[in-house]
C-alpha positions in Angstrom: -63.0 -181.0 55.2 -65.1 -183.1 57.6 -64.6 -186.1 55.2 -60.9 -185.5 55.2 -60.8 -185.7 59.0 -62.4 -189.2 58.8 -59.6 -190.5 56.5 -57.3 -191.5 59.3 -59.8 -193.2 61.6 -61.4 -195.1 58.7 -58.0 -196.3 57.4 -56.8 -197.3 60.9 -60.1 -199.1 61.6 -59.8 -201.1 58.3 -56.2 -202.0 59.0 -57.1 -203.2 62.5 -59.9 -205.3 61.2 -57.5 -207.0 58.8 -55.0 -207.4 61.6 -57.5 -209.1 63.9 -59.4 -210.9 61.3 -59.2 -214.3 63.2 -61.0 -212.6 66.1 -63.8 -211.1 64.1 -64.2 -213.7 61.4 -63.3 -217.0 63.0 -64.4 -216.3 66.6 -60.9 -216.6 68.0 -59.8 -214.8 71.2 -56.6 -213.2 72.4 -54.2 -213.8 74.1 -53.0 -217.4 74.1 -54.0 -219.3 77.3 -56.1 -216.4 78.5 -53.3 -214.3 79.9 -54.0 -211.4 82.2 -57.1 -210.4 80.2 -59.1 -213.5 81.1 -57.3 -214.8 84.2 -56.9 -211.5 86.1 -58.9 -208.6 84.6 -62.1 -210.3 83.4 -63.0 -211.8 86.9 -62.5 -208.4 88.6 -64.3 -206.5 85.9 -67.2 -208.9 86.2 -67.3 -208.4 89.9 -67.4 -204.6 89.4 -70.2 -204.8 86.9 -72.2 -207.2 89.1 -72.0 -204.8 92.1 -72.7 -201.8 89.9 -75.8 -203.6 88.8 -76.8 -203.7 92.5 -76.1 -200.0 92.8 -72.7 -200.2 94.6 -69.3 -199.2 93.2 -67.0 -201.8 94.8 -63.7 -200.7 96.2 -62.9 -204.0 97.8 -63.2 -207.5 96.2 -64.1 -210.0 99.0 -64.0 -213.0 96.6 -60.2 -212.7 96.0 -57.7 -214.1 98.5 -58.9 -212.8 101.9 -60.2 -209.7 100.2 -58.4 -207.3 98.0 -58.4 -203.5 97.7 -59.1 -203.5 93.9 -59.3 -199.7 93.9 -55.7 -199.6 94.9 -54.5 -202.0 92.2 -54.3 -199.7 89.2 -53.9 -202.5 86.7 -57.5 -203.5 87.4 -58.4 -200.1 85.9 -61.5 -199.2 88.0 -60.8 -195.5 87.4 -59.8 -195.9 83.7 -62.6 -194.3 81.7 -62.1 -196.8 78.9 -63.3 -199.6 81.2 -66.5 -197.9 82.3 -68.6 -199.0 79.4 -67.8 -202.6 80.3 -68.8 -202.0 84.0 -72.2 -200.8 82.9 -73.0 -204.1 81.2 -73.9 -207.2 83.3 -72.9 -209.8 82.6 -70.0 -208.6 80.4 -70.1 -210.5 77.0 -67.0 -212.0 75.5 -67.1 -209.8 72.4 -67.1 -206.6 74.5 -63.9 -207.7 76.3 -62.3 -208.4 72.9 -63.4 -205.0 71.6 -62.0 -203.4 74.8 -58.7 -205.2 74.2 -58.6 -203.9 70.6 -59.6 -200.3 71.4 -56.1 -199.1 72.4 -54.7 -200.1 69.0 -57.3 -197.9 67.4 -56.7 -195.0 69.8 -53.0 -195.2 69.4 -53.2 -195.4 65.6 -55.6 -192.5 65.3 -53.5 -190.5 67.8 -50.3 -191.0 65.7 -52.2 -190.0 62.5 -53.5 -186.8 64.1 -50.1 -186.0 65.6 -48.4 -186.4 62.2 -51.0 -184.2 60.5 -50.7 -181.5 63.1 -49.0 -178.1 62.5 -45.8 -179.3 64.2 -45.3 -182.1 61.7 -47.4 -181.1 58.7 -47.2 -184.5 56.9 -49.5 -185.6 54.2 -52.3 -188.2 54.4 -50.1 -191.1 53.1 -47.2 -190.4 55.4 -49.4 -190.1 58.4 -51.2 -193.3 57.5 -47.9 -195.2 57.3 -46.8 -193.9 60.7 -50.1 -194.7 62.3 -50.2 -198.3 60.9 -46.6 -198.9 61.9 -47.3 -197.8 65.5 -50.7 -199.4 66.0 -49.5 -202.8 64.7 -46.1 -202.7 66.4 -44.8 -205.5 68.5 -45.4 -203.8 71.9 -49.1 -203.5 71.1 -49.3 -207.1 69.9 -47.4 -208.5 73.0 -49.9 -206.8 75.3 -53.2 -207.6 73.6 -53.9 -209.6 76.8 -53.3 -206.5 79.0 -55.3 -203.5 77.8 -54.0 -201.4 80.7 -50.5 -201.5 79.3 -51.7 -200.8 75.7 -53.7 -197.9 77.0 -50.5 -196.2 78.0 -49.0 -196.9 74.5 -52.2 -195.5 72.9 -52.2 -192.2 74.7 -48.6 -191.4 74.0 -49.0 -189.7 70.6 -52.0 -187.8 72.0 -49.9 -186.6 74.9 -47.1 -185.4 72.5 -49.8 -183.5 70.7 -50.9 -182.0 74.0 -47.4 -180.8 74.7 -47.3 -179.1 71.3 -50.7 -177.4 72.0 -49.6 -176.3 75.5 -46.5 -174.7 73.9 -48.2 -173.0 70.9 -51.6 -172.1 72.3 -53.2 -170.5 75.3 -56.7 -171.9 74.9 -58.3 -175.2 75.8 -56.2 -175.8 78.9 -58.4 -178.6 80.2 -58.6 -180.4 76.8 -54.8 -180.2 76.5 -54.3 -181.8 79.9 -56.8 -184.7 79.3 -54.6 -186.9 77.1 -51.7 -186.6 79.6 -54.1 -187.5 82.4 -55.3 -190.5 80.5 -51.7 -191.7 80.2 -51.6 -191.7 84.0 -55.0 -193.2 84.4 -54.2 -196.1 82.1 -53.5 -198.2 85.2 -50.1 -199.5 84.5 -47.5 -197.5 86.4 -44.4 -198.7 84.5 -45.8 -197.8 81.1 -47.1 -194.4 82.5 -43.7 -193.6 84.0 -41.9 -194.3 80.7 -44.4 -192.2 78.8 -44.2 -189.4 81.4 -40.4 -189.4 81.1 -40.6 -189.1 77.3 -43.1 -186.2 77.7 -40.9 -184.4 80.2 -38.0 -184.7 77.8 -40.1 -183.4 74.9 -41.4 -180.5 77.0 -37.9 -179.4 78.0 -36.8 -179.7 74.3 -39.7 -177.5 73.2 -38.9 -175.0 75.9 -35.3 -174.6 74.7 -36.2 -174.1 71.1 -35.7 -170.6 69.8 -36.7 -167.9 70.4 -35.6 -168.3 74.0 -37.3 -165.1 75.0 -40.6 -167.0 74.9 -39.3 -169.9 76.9 -40.7 -168.7 80.3 -44.2 -168.5 78.8 -43.9 -171.9 77.3 -42.6 -173.4 80.5 -45.4 -171.8 82.5 -48.0 -173.2 80.1 -46.4 -176.7 80.3 -46.2 -176.6 84.1 -49.9 -175.6 84.3 -50.9 -178.4 81.9 -48.7 -181.0 83.6 -49.9 -179.9 87.1 -53.6 -180.3 86.1 -52.9 -183.7 84.4 -50.9 -185.0 87.4 -53.6 -183.9 89.8 -56.2 -185.8 87.8 -54.2 -189.0 88.1 -54.0 -188.8 91.9 -57.1 -191.0 92.5 -55.1 -193.8 90.8 -51.6 -192.9 92.0 -52.2 -192.3 95.8 -54.0 -195.6 96.5 -51.4 -197.5 94.4 -48.6 -195.9 96.4 -50.4 -196.9 99.6 -50.6 -200.5 98.4 -47.2 -200.9 97.0 -45.2 -201.4 100.2 -47.7 -204.1 101.2 -47.4 -206.0 98.0 -45.5 -209.1 96.9 -43.5 -207.0 94.4 -42.2 -204.7 97.2 -41.0 -207.8 99.1 -39.2 -209.3 96.2 -35.4 -209.2 96.5 -33.8 -206.9 93.9 -31.8 -209.8 92.5 -35.1 -211.5 91.4 -36.5 -208.5 89.5 -33.5 -208.0 87.2 -34.6 -210.2 84.3 -36.5 -208.2 81.8 -33.8 -206.3 79.9 -33.0 -206.3 76.2 -29.9 -208.4 75.3 -28.0 -206.5 72.6 -28.9 -209.3 70.1 -32.6 -208.3 70.4 -31.8 -205.4 68.1 -31.9 -207.8 65.2 -35.6 -208.4 65.9 -36.2 -204.9 64.5 -35.8 -206.6 61.1 -37.7 -209.7 62.0 -39.2 -210.6 65.4 -39.1 -214.3 64.3 -35.4 -214.3 64.9 -35.9 -215.0 68.6 -39.4 -216.3 68.0 -42.7 -214.4 68.2 -45.3 -214.9 70.9 -45.4 -217.4 73.8 -45.4 -220.4 71.5 -42.2 -219.6 69.6 -39.9 -217.5 71.7 -36.8 -219.4 72.5 -34.5 -216.8 74.2 -33.3 -217.9 77.7 -33.8 -214.4 79.2 -37.7 -214.5 79.2 -40.0 -213.2 76.5 -39.4 -209.5 75.9 -41.4 -207.5 73.4 -39.2 -206.1 70.6 -39.7 -202.7 69.0 -40.6 -204.2 65.7 -42.7 -201.9 63.5 -42.2 -203.9 60.3 -39.2 -204.1 58.0 -40.8 -201.8 55.5 -41.3 -199.1 58.2 -37.7 -199.6 59.3 -36.4 -199.1 55.7 -38.5 -196.0 55.4 -37.4 -194.7 58.8 -33.7 -194.6 58.0 -33.9 -192.0 55.2 -36.6 -190.2 57.1 -34.5 -189.7 60.2 -31.4 -188.9 58.2 -33.0 -186.5 55.6 -35.0 -184.6 58.3 -32.2 -184.3 60.8 -31.7 -180.6 60.4 -35.1 -180.0 62.0 -35.5 -179.8 65.7 -38.4 -182.3 65.8 -36.1 -185.0 64.2 -33.2 -184.3 66.4 -35.5 -185.0 69.3 -36.5 -188.3 67.8 -32.8 -189.3 67.7 -32.5 -188.4 71.3 -35.6 -190.2 72.4 -34.9 -193.3 70.4 -31.3 -193.5 71.6 -32.1 -193.1 75.2 -35.0 -195.6 74.9 -32.7 -198.2 73.4 -30.1 -197.7 76.2 -32.8 -197.9 78.9 -34.4 -201.0 77.3 -31.0 -202.7 77.4 -31.0 -202.1 81.2 -28.3 -204.0 83.0 -27.0 -205.2 79.6 -26.2 -201.7 78.5 -24.1 -198.7 79.7 -27.0 -197.3 81.8 -27.0 -200.5 83.9 -24.9 -199.0 86.9 -27.2 -195.9 87.0 -30.3 -198.1 87.0 -28.9 -200.3 89.7 -28.3 -197.3 92.0 -31.8 -195.9 91.6 -34.1 -198.2 93.5 -37.2 -197.0 91.7 -35.6 -198.0 88.3 -34.2 -201.2 89.7 -37.6 -202.2 91.2 -39.2 -201.6 87.8 -37.2 -204.5 86.6 -38.8 -204.6 83.1 -36.7 -201.9 81.4 -37.4 -203.8 78.2 -40.8 -202.2 78.1 -39.1 -199.0 76.8 -39.4 -200.8 73.5 -42.6 -199.0 72.9 -40.8 -195.6 72.8 -38.4 -197.1 70.2 -41.4 -198.2 68.2 -42.9 -194.7 68.5 -39.7 -193.2 67.2 -39.4 -195.6 64.3 -43.1 -195.2 63.3 -42.6 -191.4 63.1 -39.4 -191.9 61.2 -41.2 -194.1 58.7 -43.8 -191.3 58.1 -40.9 -188.8 57.6 -39.2 -191.2 55.2 -42.3 -191.5 53.0 -42.8 -187.7 53.1 -39.2 -187.0 51.9 -39.2 -189.8 49.4 -42.3 -188.4 47.8 -40.6 -185.1 47.1 -37.1 -186.3 46.1 -36.4 -188.5 43.2 -32.7 -188.5 44.1 -33.4 -189.9 47.6 -35.7 -192.5 46.1 -32.9 -193.7 43.7 -30.4 -193.8 46.6 -32.7 -195.8 48.8 -33.6 -198.2 45.9 -29.9 -199.0 45.3 -29.3 -199.4 49.1 -32.3 -201.8 49.5 -31.0 -203.9 46.6 -27.7 -204.3 48.5 -29.4 -204.8 51.9 -31.6 -207.5 50.4 -28.7 -209.4 48.9 -26.8 -209.1 52.2 -29.7 -210.4 54.3 -30.5 -213.2 52.0 -26.9 -214.4 51.9 -26.0 -214.0 55.5 -29.3 -215.2 57.1 -28.0 -218.7 58.0 -24.8 -217.2 59.5 -26.7 -214.6 61.5 -29.0 -217.4 62.9 -26.0 -219.6 63.9 -26.9 -219.2 67.6 -30.5 -220.0 67.1 -31.6 -223.5 68.3 -31.7 -226.0 65.5 -35.1 -227.2 64.0 -38.1 -224.9 63.8 -36.6 -221.9 65.6 -33.7 -221.9 63.1 -36.0 -222.2 60.1 -38.2 -219.4 61.4 -35.2 -217.1 62.1 -33.7 -217.7 58.6 -37.1 -217.4 57.0 -37.8 -214.1 58.9 -34.5 -212.5 57.7 -35.1 -213.6 54.2 -38.6 -212.3 54.3 -37.0 -208.9 55.3 -34.8 -209.2 52.2 -37.8 -209.9 50.0 -39.5 -206.8 51.4 -36.5 -204.7 50.6 -36.6 -205.8 47.0 -40.4 -205.4 46.9 -40.0 -201.7 47.8 -37.7 -201.0 44.9 -40.3 -200.7 42.0 -42.4 -198.4 44.1 -39.4 -196.1 44.7 -38.4 -196.1 41.1 -41.9 -195.2 39.8 -43.0 -193.3 42.9 -44.3 -190.1 41.2 -45.9 -191.7 38.2 -49.1 -193.0 39.6 -51.1 -192.9 42.9 -51.0 -196.7 43.1 -47.2 -196.6 43.5 -47.4 -194.0 46.2 -49.9 -196.2 48.1 -47.8 -199.3 47.6 -45.5 -198.8 50.7 -48.5 -198.6 52.9 -50.1 -201.7 51.4 -46.8 -203.6 51.6 -46.3 -202.5 55.3 -49.9 -203.6 56.3 -49.6 -206.9 54.4 -46.3 -207.6 56.2 -47.6 -206.8 59.7 -50.9 -208.6 59.1 -49.1 -211.7 57.7 -46.6 -211.9 60.5 -48.8 -210.9 63.5 -52.4 -211.9 63.0 -52.1 -215.4 64.3 -49.4 -214.9 67.0 -51.5 -214.1 70.0 -54.9 -215.6 69.1 -56.5 -219.0 69.5 -59.8 -220.7 69.2 -62.0 -220.1 72.3 -61.4 -223.1 74.5 -64.4 -225.2 75.5 -64.7 -224.8 79.3 -64.8 -227.9 81.4 -68.3 -229.0 82.5 -68.6 -228.5 86.3 -72.3 -227.7 86.3 -73.2 -230.5 88.7 -70.4 -229.7 91.1 -71.2 -226.0 90.9 -74.9 -226.8 91.7 -73.8 -228.8 94.7 -71.7 -225.9 96.1 -74.5 -223.4 95.4 -77.0 -225.5 97.3 -75.1 -224.8 100.5 -76.6 -221.5 101.9 -73.7 -221.0 104.3 -70.9 -218.4 104.3 -67.7 -220.0 103.4 -64.7 -220.1 101.0 -63.9 -222.7 98.4 -60.2 -223.7 97.9 -58.7 -225.2 94.8 -55.8 -227.6 94.9 -52.9 -226.4 92.8 -53.0 -229.6 90.8 -56.5 -228.8 89.4 -56.2 -225.0 88.9 -56.1 -225.6 85.1 -59.2 -227.8 85.3 -61.2 -225.5 87.5 -59.5 -222.1 87.8 -60.2 -220.1 91.0 -61.3 -217.2 88.8 -64.2 -219.3 87.5 -65.4 -219.9 91.1 -65.1 -216.2 91.8 -67.3 -215.4 88.8 -69.8 -217.9 90.1 -70.1 -215.9 93.3 -67.7 -217.9 95.6 -64.9 -216.6 97.7 -61.5 -218.3 97.2 -58.4 -217.9 99.3 -56.2 -217.5 96.3 -55.1 -214.7 94.0 -54.6 -214.5 90.3 -50.8 -214.3 90.1 -50.7 -210.5 90.2 -47.3 -209.4 91.5 -49.2 -206.6 93.4 -51.1 -209.1 95.6 -51.0 -208.4 99.3 -47.8 -210.0 100.7 -48.8 -210.7 104.3 -51.9 -212.7 103.3 -50.0 -214.7 100.7 -47.1 -215.5 103.0 -49.5 -216.9 105.5 -51.6 -218.7 102.9 -48.7 -220.5 101.3 -46.8 -221.1 104.5 -49.6 -223.4 105.8 -48.3 -227.0 105.4 -51.6 -228.8 105.0 -55.3 -228.5 105.2 -55.3 -230.1 108.6 -53.0 -227.5 110.1 -54.6 -225.2 112.7 -53.7 -222.1 110.6 -55.7 -223.5 107.6 -58.8 -223.3 109.8 -58.5 -219.5 109.8 -59.2 -219.3 106.0 -62.9 -220.3 106.4 -62.5 -223.0 103.7 -65.4 -225.4 103.8 -64.9 -227.1 100.5 -61.7 -228.1 98.7 -61.6 -228.9 94.9 -59.1 -231.8 94.5 -58.0 -234.1 91.6 -60.3 -236.9 90.7 -59.9 -239.8 93.2 -57.5 -237.9 95.4 -57.1 -239.5 98.9 -58.7 -238.0 101.9 -56.9 -234.9 102.9 -56.7 -235.8 106.6 -58.8 -236.3 109.7 -62.0 -234.3 109.3 -61.7 -233.9 105.5 -63.6 -236.3 103.2 -65.2 -236.4 99.8 -68.8 -235.3 99.5 -69.2 -234.9 95.7 -67.6 -237.3 93.2 -69.9 -237.1 90.2 -67.7 -234.5 88.3 -65.7 -236.2 85.6 -62.4 -234.5 86.4 -62.4 -233.3 90.0 -63.9 -234.2 93.4 -65.2 -231.9 96.1 -64.0 -232.6 99.7 -65.7 -231.2 102.8 -63.5 -229.6 105.5 -65.2 -230.0 108.8 -62.4 -228.3 110.6 -63.0 -224.9 109.1 -63.8 -222.0 111.5 -66.8 -219.8 110.6 -65.9 -216.7 108.7 -66.5 -214.6 111.8 -66.1 -215.8 115.4 -65.4 -214.6 119.0 -62.4 -215.3 121.2 -61.9 -214.4 124.8 -58.2 -214.8 125.1 -55.5 -212.9 123.2 -51.7 -213.1 122.8 -50.1 -209.7 122.1 -47.1 -209.7 119.7 -44.9 -206.9 118.4 -44.9 -207.6 114.6 -46.0 -209.7 111.7 -43.1 -212.1 111.8 -43.8 -213.0 115.5 -47.5 -213.4 114.7 -46.8 -215.6 111.7 -44.6 -217.9 113.7 -47.2 -218.3 116.4 -50.1 -218.9 114.0 -48.2 -221.6 112.1 -47.4 -223.5 115.3 -49.2 -226.9 115.3 -50.3 -226.2 118.9 -52.1 -223.0 118.0 -55.9 -223.1 118.7 -57.5 -220.2 116.7 -61.0 -220.9 118.1 -59.7 -220.3 121.6 -57.0 -217.6 121.3 -56.2 -214.8 118.9 -52.7 -213.4 118.1 -53.0 -209.6 118.0 -50.3 -207.2 116.9 -50.3 -204.3 119.4 -53.8 -205.0 120.4 -55.6 -205.6 123.7 -54.7 -208.4 126.1 -57.7 -210.5 127.1 -57.9 -213.3 129.7 -61.6 -213.9 129.7 -64.0 -216.8 129.7 -67.3 -216.4 128.1 -69.8 -217.4 125.4 -71.5 -215.5 122.7 -73.6 -215.5 119.6 -73.1 -213.8 116.2 -75.7 -212.9 113.6 -74.5 -211.5 110.2 -76.7 -208.6 109.2 -74.9 -207.6 105.9 -71.8 -208.6 104.1 -71.0 -206.8 100.9 -68.1 -205.6 98.8 -67.3 -202.4 100.8 -68.9 -203.0 104.2 -70.4 -205.5 106.6 -72.5 -205.4 109.7 -72.8 -208.1 112.4 -74.8 -208.3 115.6 -72.9 -209.7 118.6 -74.2 -210.9 121.9 -71.5 -211.9 124.5 -71.4 -212.3 128.3 -67.8 -211.1 128.5 -65.5 -208.7 126.6 -64.3 -210.5 123.5 -62.4 -210.0 120.3 -64.6 -210.4 117.2 -62.3 -212.0 114.5 -63.2 -211.8 110.8 -61.1 -213.9 108.4 -60.8 -211.0 105.9 -57.5 -209.3 105.1 -56.3 -206.5 107.3 -55.6 -203.4 105.2 -55.4 -199.6 105.7 -58.6 -197.9 104.9 -60.9 -200.2 106.8 -62.9 -198.5 109.6 -65.0 -200.0 112.3 -67.7 -198.9 114.7 -69.4 -200.6 117.7 -72.9 -199.3 118.2 -72.0 -196.3 116.0 -68.9 -195.4 118.0 -65.5 -195.6 116.2 -63.4 -198.6 117.2 -59.9 -199.6 116.2 -59.3 -202.6 114.0 -56.4 -204.8 115.1 -54.3 -207.0 112.9 -55.2 -210.4 114.1 -53.8 -213.9 113.5 -51.1 -212.4 111.2 -53.3 -211.2 108.4 -56.9 -210.8 109.5 -59.1 -208.2 111.3 -60.2 -208.1 114.9 -62.5 -205.6 116.8 -62.8 -205.5 120.6 -66.4 -205.9 121.7 -67.6 -205.3 125.3 -70.0 -207.5 127.1 -73.6 -207.2 126.0 -75.5 -206.9 122.7 -73.8 -204.8 120.0 -73.9 -203.9 116.4 -70.4 -204.0 114.8 -69.8 -202.4 111.4 -66.8 -202.3 109.2 -66.5 -200.3 106.0 -63.7 -199.7 103.5 -63.0 -196.0 103.1 -59.4 -195.3 102.1 -58.3 -191.8 102.7 -55.8 -192.0 99.9 -58.7 -192.4 97.4 -60.7 -189.5 98.8 -57.6 -187.2 98.8 -56.9 -188.2 95.2 -60.5 -187.5 94.2 -60.5 -184.2 96.0 -57.3 -183.1 94.2 -58.6 -184.3 90.9 -61.8 -182.4 91.4 -60.0 -179.2 92.2 -57.8 -179.7 89.1 -60.8 -180.2 86.9 -62.4 -177.1 88.2 -59.3 -175.0 87.7 -58.9 -176.4 84.2 -62.5 -175.7 83.4 -62.3 -172.1 84.7 -59.1 -171.4 82.8 -60.5 -172.9 79.6 -63.6 -170.7 79.8 -61.6 -167.6 80.7 -58.9 -168.0 78.1 -61.4 -168.9 75.5 -63.3 -165.7 76.1 -60.1 -163.8 76.1 -59.1 -165.1 72.7 -62.2 -164.7 70.5 -60.1 -164.9 67.4 -58.9 -168.4 68.1 -55.6 -169.8 69.4 -52.6 -167.6 69.6 -50.2 -167.7 66.8 -47.1 -169.7 67.3 -44.2 -167.5 68.4 -42.1 -166.6 65.4 -38.9 -168.3 64.8 -39.7 -171.7 66.3 -38.3 -174.4 64.2 -40.9 -177.2 63.6 
């Protein structure tokens, strides 16, 4: 029996090795161009592992922009348990990142296999393997190889469906039942988690309404308990994210600009072949932006049709029809009948990317394919009907492929579209011999799985991978920057971001006043940063930028800015002598009411940041004085400076103002004022003082407290119910239709 339990994981592991053979055998990487994995996540993960190596768990990344609350950006996944092994390794090797990116496909495939083998579905090994392969290699997983946090959400979905079944049918293992649902929320991608949660709520309600209705209250109580524990365990991720969202770029984006990631109805043809609209960033030609399809393979689609039709009398399959239909309608977004409803609900409208509901369609089709194999194995009549149907489908697809692709741009896109449709026709014909001789030999029963895996591997293995690019050699320039012992930032001109990405400087230990393109970046800092017209503007001095990376041979950036290192073959390093220190004292303040007024004043060419500070709702100072600052400590979560001044002053730090920062002067709590539009200021009286700031967001501690209580309750209930049921889990109430 133990060997049988290993069948699913071993098969899925082998299939994934075939799918990602260029990564493991040729040394390729995914995704193309680095994507979010290498451009956004890897630098932050490296920062976390570096500070953990020093004995500190970083909540704040002071190398990104003017500082960033990385604990509040759930997509960085600091609280995602699947990332923790990476954080414990310093430096993080490339192979470990690729293994981490591959892990969700394995978890999702094994989860689907276990779900289909569970008492609710009772499918055989072959059927479960087909459903698992179709789901793990589906297009939503492939599209997000560069964003493991999204794929984590996809991966935990089948485990969460299994958790709902356990909550309905058992009274034991309360905590273990809630964990998969909690992992769905801890995945770090709110959109994916919300879509999965909606599917689970729908499934839970469906299970509650199944006969006998007399047991519905017990089922509902068990589900509410499981859901409550799971939700509480996600609060350390959810509460900081909710605190950050109103302050992010995404919250400030007009609704008209977020309405672009919706399935056009013609995307449905990509269920047969994703090459119709072009697969991956290199080949997609649609003018609505690249959207993942719900493609699970033409073979799986052919199997899903008889599976969903032949099994429709069962409650489980009627739910699949409901889930799949609603998911397609939601994926269509403003292009479908649900558009008016989505437009009226701001949460749904703000999500923008309704097309991501494709993964729920893939889930439905993968389960349908498993059901199809199951019913075909037991019915010769059904096999003959499907064989005859596939013969006609193949002929129709082959003959009409050029007509169907009439709207595809001429050239390679047209050839790929026609080729993809005709490949689907060939796959239809290839299935026919297996259907006709299905019961005669085990090889014929295994043929649909082999054909499906061959199709998915052939069509997807090279889509999102590329040889590892050779990084540009900036060692001499890097050594020049590292030789400066000062405390400063390094800026990168937009024209050379591809030659020397800011993320590479961050990983080398430098602070940069730029983000990674994450839509959840802090809006007020970004508005200030990108509103500054030039490096000679007074507002630019606030950023603490001492060095600027510019194109090779670029002219001097203005008075006070000149080249100091020109030995790099592709870029030059310019020194900005106008930069203010990272922390300084001012003795005069201008008090303003809001951010807009502060921004207008800071961007004024007459503004003198070394003499005056613009404070939102802060103290008004009209002093003259002099002082001295000594930096005692500056780390990821806290800093300490010693100030000596002969008059009351405002200590200004060019780090981002954000809720959760606390300050103390000589151990006494002191308010932090939003200063110069986006930075922090603390009032310091005359004399010698120690000023401390530390990042301690209440939203995180509240979330951790709630999660701790939920874990304790779940553990107690697990132990108590386990002791109360020594004979094992309760039997399923009689009469429930599986």
